[in-house]
Backbone as CSV, one residue per row, in Angstrom:
resi,resn,N_x,N_y,N_z,CA_x,CA_y,CA_z,C_x,C_y,C_z
1,UNK,13.894,-1.460,5.768,11.921,-1.339,6.440,10.351,-1.278,5.330
2,UNK,11.513,-1.421,4.581,10.334,-2.598,3.275,10.049,-3.459,3.475
3,UNK,10.863,-4.334,3.693,10.523,-5.947,4.665,10.118,-4.991,5.400
4,UNK,10.095,-5.054,6.982,9.406,-4.833,8.502,8.678,-4.319,7.976
5,UNK,7.902,-3.156,6.515,6.806,-3.038,6.760,5.675,-3.928,6.503
6,UNK,6.436,-4.919,4.828,5.367,-6.295,4.314,5.182,-7.181,5.157
7,UNK,6.062,-7.346,6.318,5.626,-8.000,7.671,4.280,-7.728,8.362
8,UNK,4.705,-5.978,8.379,3.420,-5.898,8.943,1.891,-6.319,8.516
9,UNK,2.092,-5.832,6.808,0.992,-6.637,6.237,1.022,-7.747,6.402
10,UNK,1.806,-9.243,6.163,1.965,-10.042,6.061,1.657,-10.380,7.618
11,UNK,1.408,-10.312,8.397,1.052,-10.709,10.092,-0.215,-10.457,10.047
12,UNK,-0.712,-9.022,9.404,-1.920,-8.891,9.923,-3.330,-9.627,8.247
13,UNK,-2.928,-9.435,7.227,-3.514,-10.946,6.951,-3.079,-12.130,7.186
14,UNK,-2.337,-12.288,7.964,-2.880,-14.003,9.108,-3.347,-14.231,10.201
15,UNK,-3.854,-12.651,10.853,-4.995,-12.435,11.409,-6.337,-13.093,11.337
16,UNK,-6.444,-14.315,11.492,-8.550,-14.660,11.699,-9.420,-13.529,11.596
17,UNK,-10.493,-13.639,11.269,-11.732,-12.967,11.366,-11.508,-11.815,11.467
18,UNK,-10.857,-10.874,10.942,-10.304,-9.443,11.660,-11.559,-8.518,11.422
19,UNK,-11.487,-7.679,12.783,-12.371,-6.683,12.552,-12.568,-5.397,13.222
20,UNK,-12.160,-4.202,12.005,-12.423,-3.788,13.606,-12.560,-2.158,14.317
21,UNK,-13.492,-2.698,14.165,-15.136,-2.117,14.181,-16.394,-3.022,14.121
22,UNK,-17.327,-3.090,15.507,-18.464,-4.287,15.290,-19.156,-3.502,14.100
23,UNK,-19.526,-2.306,13.979,-20.675,-2.264,12.901,-20.509,-2.726,11.489
24,UNK,-21.221,-3.393,11.012,-20.424,-4.141,9.237,-19.884,-2.380,8.478
25,UNK,-20.859,-1.921,8.418,-20.549,-0.696,7.668,-18.865,-0.095,8.019
26,UNK,-19.181,0.458,9.014,-18.102,0.884,9.637,-16.763,-0.085,9.414
27,UNK,-17.523,-1.268,10.117,-15.901,-1.928,9.568,-15.129,-2.250,7.806
28,UNK,-15.859,-2.005,6.988,-15.647,-2.063,5.850,-14.669,-0.965,5.702
29,UNK,-15.367,0.399,6.434,-14.769,1.839,5.799,-13.683,1.261,6.351
30,UNK,-13.668,0.892,7.162,-12.479,1.296,8.048,-11.076,0.312,7.397
31,UNK,-11.848,-0.993,6.944,-10.335,-1.579,6.707,-10.038,-1.821,5.615
32,UNK,-10.754,-1.187,4.133,-10.418,-0.774,3.220,-10.300,1.062,3.002
33,UNK,-10.426,1.432,4.205,-8.864,3.074,4.562,-7.804,2.262,4.733
34,UNK,-7.997,1.452,5.423,-6.042,0.815,5.977,-5.850,0.119,4.948
35,UNK,-6.802,-0.521,4.076,-5.685,-1.720,2.619,-5.326,-0.160,1.859
36,UNK,-5.294,0.806,1.780,-4.896,1.907,1.695,-4.274,2.670,1.676
37,UNK,-4.834,2.807,3.234,-2.952,3.204,4.137,-1.589,2.805,3.661
38,UNK,-2.416,1.508,3.979,-1.124,0.286,4.410,-0.244,0.362,3.366
39,UNK,-1.114,0.231,2.009,-0.151,-0.323,0.256,0.428,1.835,0.280
40,UNK,-0.357,2.644,0.637,0.125,3.346,0.377,1.346,4.005,0.609
41,UNK,1.641,3.034,2.108,3.585,3.481,2.606,4.175,2.606,1.913
42,UNK,3.528,1.597,2.195,4.873,0.756,1.834,5.044,1.019,-0.005
43,UNK,4.958,1.522,-0.430,4.447,1.936,-2.368,5.973,3.212,-1.743
44,UNK,5.589,3.949,-1.235,6.745,4.957,-0.620,7.567,4.453,0.049
45,UNK,7.807,3.697,0.944,9.156,3.058,1.521,9.519,2.220,0.507
46,UNK,9.232,1.464,-0.692,9.536,1.342,-2.084,10.468,2.439,-2.799
47,UNK,9.170,3.046,-3.155,10.244,4.284,-3.929,11.344,4.663,-3.071
48,UNK,11.697,4.888,-1.916,12.703,5.921,-1.720,13.308,4.705,-1.071
49,UNK,13.616,3.803,-1.204,14.353,2.579,-1.322,14.789,2.524,-2.353
50,UNK,14.204,2.908,-3.550,14.183,2.463,-5.226,15.315,4.364,-6.051
51,UNK,15.233,5.214,-4.787,16.065,6.629,-5.419,17.357,6.456,-6.032
52,UNK,17.931,5.152,-5.818,18.795,5.818,-6.381,18.700,5.765,-7.807
53,UNK,17.714,5.246,-8.410,17.470,4.959,-9.747,17.045,6.287,-10.430
54,UNK,16.495,7.323,-11.424,15.625,8.209,-11.860,14.727,8.488,-11.402
55,UNK,14.084,9.397,-10.425,12.258,9.081,-9.701,11.625,9.424,-10.406
56,UNK,10.795,9.016,-11.413,10.106,9.021,-12.172,10.372,6.724,-12.683
57,UNK,11.382,6.804,-12.902,11.590,5.159,-12.612,11.726,4.334,-11.812
58,UNK,11.608,4.758,-10.362,11.751,4.818,-8.923,10.208,4.485,-8.289
59,UNK,9.506,5.653,-9.342,8.102,5.323,-8.358,7.198,4.607,-9.148
60,UNK,7.674,4.379,-10.812,6.734,2.953,-11.762,7.194,1.661,-10.866
61,UNK,8.859,1.681,-10.580,8.841,1.124,-10.240,7.954,0.112,-8.190
62,UNK,8.199,1.348,-7.906,7.457,1.170,-6.498,5.960,0.671,-6.199
63,UNK,5.275,1.811,-7.677,4.217,1.126,-7.846,3.635,-1.288,-8.539
64,UNK,4.911,-0.775,-9.233,4.461,-1.968,-9.793,4.442,-3.112,-8.568
65,UNK,5.893,-3.474,-8.041,5.717,-3.864,-7.210,5.283,-3.897,-5.526
66,UNK,4.901,-2.776,-5.110,3.485,-2.294,-4.520,2.173,-3.321,-4.913
67,UNK,1.451,-3.218,-5.361,0.399,-3.958,-6.445,0.853,-5.305,-7.026
68,UNK,2.131,-5.824,-7.012,2.989,-7.296,-7.351,2.182,-7.972,-5.824
69,UNK,3.072,-7.029,-4.907,2.482,-7.725,-3.167,1.280,-7.748,-2.813
70,UNK,0.487,-6.745,-3.863,-0.665,-6.791,-3.469,-1.290,-7.904,-3.409
71,UNK,-1.209,-8.235,-4.560,-1.662,-9.520,-5.352,-1.356,-10.787,-4.405
72,UNK,0.276,-10.710,-4.365,0.539,-12.324,-3.467,-0.008,-12.111,-2.387
73,UNK,-0.200,-10.795,-1.358,-1.558,-10.117,0.274,-2.714,-10.827,-0.346
74,UNK,-3.662,-10.823,-1.146,-4.893,-11.144,-1.279,-4.574,-12.986,-1.603
75,UNK,-3.660,-13.545,-1.825,-3.533,-14.746,-2.246,-3.347,-15.296,-0.661
76,UNK,-2.644,-14.889,-0.008,-1.757,-14.909,0.845,-3.244,-15.571,2.074
77,UNK,-4.313,-14.065,2.205,-5.326,-14.617,2.597,-6.546,-15.583,2.554
78,UNK,-6.475,-16.286,1.630,-7.335,-17.336,1.221,-6.398,-18.582,1.905
79,UNK,-6.021,-17.693,2.399,-5.052,-19.639,3.746,-6.120,-19.020,5.030
80,UNK,-6.821,-18.254,5.208,-6.447,-17.737,6.805,-7.928,-17.903,6.849
81,UNK,-7.648,-18.421,7.772,-9.265,-18.645,8.434,-10.436,-17.470,8.460
82,UNK,-11.798,-17.200,8.289,-12.589,-15.424,7.952,-11.938,-14.623,7.421
83,UNK,-11.846,-15.062,6.514,-10.343,-14.289,5.004,-10.619,-14.798,3.885
84,UNK,-10.383,-13.793,3.540,-10.544,-14.426,1.186,-9.814,-13.490,0.750
85,UNK,-9.511,-14.183,-0.678,-8.943,-12.939,-1.519,-9.998,-12.632,-2.223
86,UNK,-9.641,-10.982,-3.090,-10.818,-10.255,-3.575,-9.205,-8.861,-4.867
87,UNK,-9.898,-9.746,-5.496,-9.675,-8.424,-6.502,-9.975,-6.547,-6.885
88,UNK,-11.298,-7.095,-5.214,-11.705,-5.534,-6.103,-10.365,-4.530,-4.615
89,UNK,-10.097,-5.624,-3.172,-9.242,-5.481,-2.757,-7.564,-5.171,-3.619
90,UNK,-7.387,-5.414,-4.167,-6.374,-5.086,-4.631,-5.824,-3.905,-5.635
91,UNK,-7.520,-3.892,-6.074,-7.567,-2.435,-6.797,-7.490,-1.207,-5.660
92,UNK,-7.847,-1.396,-4.412,-8.133,-0.680,-4.101,-6.489,-0.404,-2.841
93,UNK,-5.752,-1.481,-2.393,-4.184,-1.430,-2.125,-3.048,-0.377,-3.784
94,UNK,-3.869,-1.027,-4.930,-3.224,0.800,-5.517,-3.443,1.745,-5.864
95,UNK,-4.997,1.707,-5.703,-5.139,3.058,-5.732,-4.105,3.946,-4.311
96,UNK,-4.537,3.010,-3.444,-3.740,4.255,-2.086,-2.078,3.647,-2.480
97,UNK,-1.619,2.999,-2.995,-0.304,3.014,-3.320,-0.046,3.994,-4.151
98,UNK,-1.349,4.383,-6.169,-1.192,5.863,-6.607,-1.047,6.812,-5.789
99,UNK,-1.823,6.961,-5.115,-2.275,8.295,-4.158,-1.464,8.483,-3.431
100,UNK,-0.919,7.910,-2.779,0.084,8.219,-1.587,1.767,8.324,-2.763
101,UNK,2.245,8.680,-4.311,3.027,8.597,-5.141,2.714,9.390,-5.738
102,UNK,1.621,9.654,-5.403,1.084,11.477,-6.775,1.638,12.547,-5.443
103,UNK,1.032,11.824,-4.272,1.127,13.237,-3.525,3.018,12.998,-3.007
104,UNK,3.620,12.301,-2.862,5.284,12.621,-3.030,5.926,13.279,-4.094
105,UNK,5.305,12.763,-5.384,4.899,13.029,-6.611,5.120,15.036,-6.650
106,UNK,3.882,15.965,-6.189,3.873,16.947,-5.506,4.525,17.457,-4.794
107,UNK,4.849,16.853,-3.670,5.880,17.076,-2.887,6.579,17.807,-2.740
108,UNK,7.893,16.341,-3.730,8.892,16.558,-4.768,8.820,17.540,-5.747
109,UNK,8.128,17.674,-6.194,7.712,19.061,-7.607,8.072,20.207,-6.754
110,UNK,6.788,20.789,-5.846,7.127,21.772,-4.968,8.680,21.563,-3.914
111,UNK,9.414,20.994,-3.470,10.656,21.333,-2.818,11.549,21.972,-3.607
112,UNK,10.932,21.160,-4.940,12.200,21.162,-6.139,12.070,22.609,-6.223
113,UNK,10.644,22.893,-6.775,10.453,24.471,-7.010,10.682,25.269,-5.586
114,UNK,10.556,24.971,-4.683,11.374,26.112,-3.799,12.338,26.431,-2.722
115,UNK,13.154,24.830,-3.774,14.702,25.042,-3.605,15.436,25.709,-4.718
116,UNK,14.816,25.792,-5.841,15.850,26.861,-6.957,14.997,28.145,-6.727
117,UNK,14.255,29.505,-5.742,14.113,30.395,-6.047,15.349,30.142,-4.848
């Protein structure tokens, strides 16, 4: 699943002049929200693939791997017409990953507490 999702991200990054809305402001917000969602999903998929390790270590590793992939994705975009690389987008991707992993950690804590009752 991780490789498939990374492939989806790669394909979207290779799309020239990618727009999702006509209005510039709406397009900007939707694309940045899409970045956060895509990399949040990648972080959770990586965590799931790494769960053979301790949960905390798997979360840290998935965050690091997601940010590394985000940076490589931005570099990849620099070769696509109408696209450019942006460190701000890497930060947005990292925020999406961190939010997704935080929600996952809260859910795991709740699930563990619920199961112990």
